C-alpha positions, 0 to 999 in steps of 0.5 A: 500500500505504500507504492501506489500513486492513486487509488479508488475503492468502495468499502463497507464500514461495518463498525465503529473504529479507527481508519487506516493511516496512509502517510503522504496520501491525500484522501477524499471520502464520500458516503454511498449508503448509510451515515457515518460520523468521521472525527479527524484529529480530534476535531468535531465529528462530521456526519456524512451521508449520500446527500453530503459532499465528500470529506477531504483529509490527510492520510496521516491524520488520526480518523475515527468513524462512528456509524449513525444508523447501521453499516455504511458504504463509502467511496475512497479516493487516495492520491500521493501528495505531490505526484497527483491531485484529485477531484471528487464530485457528485454529478448529474450533468448529461455531458460532463467535460473531461480534461484530465489524464485519468478520470473515473465515473462511478454509477450510483444507479444504472446508466449509459455512457455514449462516446462516439459510436460506443454505448456502455451500460453501467450497473449501480457501483460500476466504474468506468475509467477514461484516459485523456480528454473525452466527449460523452453523454451520460443518461438517462438525463438527471441520473447521479454519478460520481466523477473522479478526476486525477491529475498531475499538480501544476507547478 
C-alpha cells in the first residue's frame, strides 16, 4: 500500500473504529449508503451521508468513524501528495467535460455512457475509467454519478 500513486475503492464500514493511516496520501471520502460520523484529529465529528459532499483529509491524520444508523458504504479516493491531485464530485450533468489524464465515473444507479459510436451500460457501483480528454453523454438525463478526476499538480 505504500507504492501506489492513486487509488479508488468502495468499502463497507461495518463498525465503529479507527481508519487506516496512509502517510503522504491525500484522501477524499464520500458516503454511498448509510451515515457515518468521521472525527479527524480530534476535531468535531462530521456526519456524512449520500446527500453530503465528500470529506477531504490527510492520510496521516488520526480518523475515527462512528456509524449513525447501521453499516455504511463509502467511496475512497487516495492520491500521493505531490505526484497527483484529485477531484471528487457528485454529478448529474448529461455531458460532463473531461480534461484530465485519468478520470473515473462511478454509477450510483444504472446508466449509459455514449462516446462516439460506443454505448456502455453501467450497473449501480460500476466504474468506468477514461484516459485523456473525452466527449460523452451520460443518461438517462438527471441520473447521479460520481466523477473522479486525477491529475498531475501544476507547478
